[in-house]
N, C-alpha and C positions, 0 to 999 in steps of 0.2 A: 104785528099779528095778534089775534086773540088766541091765547094758549090755555087749554084745559090741562091742568096738572093734577094727577092723582098722587096720593101719598104726600101731600104738601106739609103735613105735620111731622113726618119722619126725618131722619138724619139727611137723606139724600134730597128730599123735597125742600127742606129748609135751606140747604146749601144752594139749590137751584134758584130759590127765590131771593136769597141774600147776595147772589152773584151780581156784579154790575150789568151783565148782559140782560138781566130780567127787566131793567128799567126801560128798555126799548119796546116792550110788549105789554099788552094787557093780560094779566094772569088771573084765571079763575081756578081756585084751589080749595074745593069743598073739604071740610073735615069729615071724619067718619060719622059724626053725629048728624051732619047735614046730608050726607049721602052714604048709604050702606052699599059698598061695591059688590057685595054678594047678592044683592037684590036686583035681578036683571031688569025687571019692569021699571024700578026707580032709576037705574042707570040709563036706560033707554030714554026715559022722559027728561032726565037732567041734560044729557048730551044733546038731545034734540032742541031743547030750549036754549042751551048755551051757544050752540052753533059755532064751535071753535074753528079756527083755521088749521090748527094742529093739536093733537093730543100727545102729552108726554106721560106715559104710564110708568110711574115710579112707586106705586103702592105695592104692598105685599106683607105677608106675615114672615118675619125674619127672626133669626136667632142663631146662637152658637151651636156647637156640636152636641152639648147636653140636651138642649131644647129639641133639636132635630131628631135625635135618637129616641127621645121620650114621646114625641108626638108626630110621627111621620104621616099619619092619616090626615091630621089637621093641616100640616104644611102642604100636602098634596091638594086636598080639596079646596081650601081657602084661596090659595094662590091661583089655582086653575079657575075657580069660579070668578075671582076678581078680574083676572086677565081676559078670560073669554067674554065676560059681560062688557068690559070696556071696549075691547076690539070689535066685537060684533055690533055694539051700539054705534061705534064710529062708522062702521061699514053701512049700517042700515040708514044712518042719517046723512051719509055722504061726506063725512069729514075727509078732506083730500090727503092729509098727511098724518102719520102717527109714528111716534118714536117710542118703542118698547124697550124697557131696561131689563135685560136678562141677567145671567149670573154665570160665573165660571163653573158653578156646580152642574151646569148643563153638559159638561164634557165627560166622556167615559173615563172611568177610574184608571184604565190601562192605556189611555191615549198617550202618544209620545209627547214629551215636553221639548220645546215650548208648544203650547196647545194652539193648533191652527184651526181656523173656522171650518176647514174641510173635514175635521174629525167629528163634528157634531152628528149625533145620531148613529154612530158606528161602533157602539159597544155598551156594556152595562155601566150604570152610574155608580159612584161611590156609595156604599151602603149606609154610611153614617148621615148622609143628607139626601137620600134617594127621593123621598117624597117631594121636597122642595125642588130638586133638580128636574124631576119628571114634569112638574107643573110648568117650569120655565121653558123646557123644551117644547111642550105642547103649545104654549102661547106664541112662541117664536115661529113655530110651524104654521099656526093659524095666520099670523101676519104674512108669511111668505105665500100661503095659498091664496089669500085675498088679493095680494098684489099681482099674483099671476093671473087671477080670474078677471080683475078689473083694471083696465088701463088708466082709469081716472083716479085710482087710489094708490098711494105709495106708503106702505106700512113696513117700517124697518126696525131692526133690533140692534142695540148696543149691548155688548157682553162685557161688563166690568169685571175686573179682578176683585179680590176681597177689599173691603172698605173699612175705614174708621174715621172719626173726626168729631167735630162739634155736634152736640145733640145726639150723640151715640147713647146706647143703653149700657149702663154700668152695673146692672144687677147680675151677679155671678150665674144665676140660674138660666139666663137668656142671652147674655152678652156674647159678642164675638171675641176673638182672641185679644186684640190690642186693648180695648177698654177693660177686659177682664184682667190683663196683665197690669194695667195702670192701677186698678183698684187694689189688686193683691200687693203690689210693691208699695203703694201709698200706705196701706194698712200695716205692712211690715215695718215701714219707717216710723209710723206713728206709735206702734207698740214696741219698738226696739227689738223686733224679732230678728233672730240670727239667720234664719233660713226662709226660703220661699219654695214651694213645691211646683214642679213642672210635670205635666202629664206626658208619659212616654219618655223617650230618650232625648227629645228636643232637637233631633237632627232633621226632622221634616221641614221642608222649605215652603214658604208662602209669600205671595206677592200682595202686599197691602198698600192701597193708594189712599191718600187723604181725600175726604169727601169734597172739599173745596175744589180739588183738581178735577174730580168727576163732573162737578157742576160746570166748570169751565169747558170741559169736553162736550157736555150736553148742549150748551149754547153754541159752541162751534159747529156741532152737528145740525142744530136748528138753522143756523145762518147759512150753512153750506149743504142743505138737505139734498139737493139734486145730485151733488157729487158724492154723497155718502153711499157706501156699499149697502146692499140689502141686509147684511149682518156683518158686524165688525167688532172685534175685540177692542177694549179700551183699558189700558193699564200702564204699568211702568216698563215692562220688558225685562225686568230683573227682580230678584227675590232675596230673601234672607231666611236663615234658619230660625226655628222657634227660639232656640237658645239666644240668638242674636237679638231678637225682639225683646226678650227679657233683659238682656245685658244693656241695651240702649235705653230702655225705660228706666232701669235702675240708675243709669248715669244721669239722665235728665232729672229724675226726682231727687237724686242724691242719697240713695240707699246703698250701703256698702256690705251687705250680708252675702250669704252663699246660696246657691241654688241646689236643690236635691230633686232627683227624678223618680217618679212613681211609675215603674215599668209595667205595673199591672193595668194601667190605664191605656186607652186606645191612642195611637199616634195619628191615625188618619192617613190620607194619601201622602206618599213620600215627597211629592212635589206637585205644585199646581201653578205653573208659570205660563202666562199668555204670550203667544206670538203677536207682536204688535206691528208687523210689517205693513199691514193694510192701514193701520192708524197713521203710521209714518207717511205713507203715500198720500193719505188724506190731508196731512199737514199739521197734526196736533201732537203735543207731548206734555206730560205732567211736569210740574215745576217744583213741588214741595218736597224737601228732603225728609227722611225719616225722623231725624232729630227735631226739625222744625214742626213737623206734623204732630209728634208726640207731645212736644212742649205746648202747642196750642190746645191740644185735646186735654192735657193735664190741667192747664189753667181753667178750662171750661168745667172740668170735673170738680176742681176746688171751689169754683163759684157755685156749683150745684150743692156742694156740701154746706157751704156757708148759708145757703137759702133753705137748707133742709130738704132738697129736692133729689138727692142722690141716694 
């Protein structure tokens, strides 16, 4: 098939293109300089000319808790603009299939764990990433509305858990939890620091999947698109505490210092674990262990440091 992939330069987009499943298809993955996804006219023209068999929408403005709290308006507006432009252009040009990548931030902050797809839209979102979550909810609903209105179009949403992996962002101001931990622990080892600070008490639990596993799930969804539910969680089905992520990273890197907790900092949701029963019924599961994923990501980070790119 001819696949239009948005966000091809991001962590998820690169993982999708690097996966062996990509070799079976012709992939068109414009960079942000080649196509501004916030420009509706430009997106419409590009999609019309590309005429893909399927769109994989993986683009978005992403960041960790600090970035989301500092710029909620930008996270809402940019992600909604990009998503709406891509989905509406696909509809107007008659692209038959679209796979939209959502986020576990779409779930209400008080939804029962594990988070089931039926909980979507049934409560207020977590305040620390509300802008991002609202945008993802809106784009997923747009996909559902279009599929309901048009029998010839199937626009579906995968809802990944938190992610980390190769080509992640390691800048502390914008990075997610795992790459931020990798950088902090690496720098502690390099400077022979005795302690590393953890925000909050570290008991909050998170489900982080290696980006290569998500890419595997995306291609499984493309190949089995007809059997894919309209919206489906994709994740591990189990989680770890923040303290455990720090401890495992320290073990992989070889730092033997102590952790201290800054209780004045926000902890966020106490747990955000996906219900993966629909994913299991679909016939897919992640394979990369936490230790293996951190080791691969740390090796990538070291390579970036050597090239002066981190």
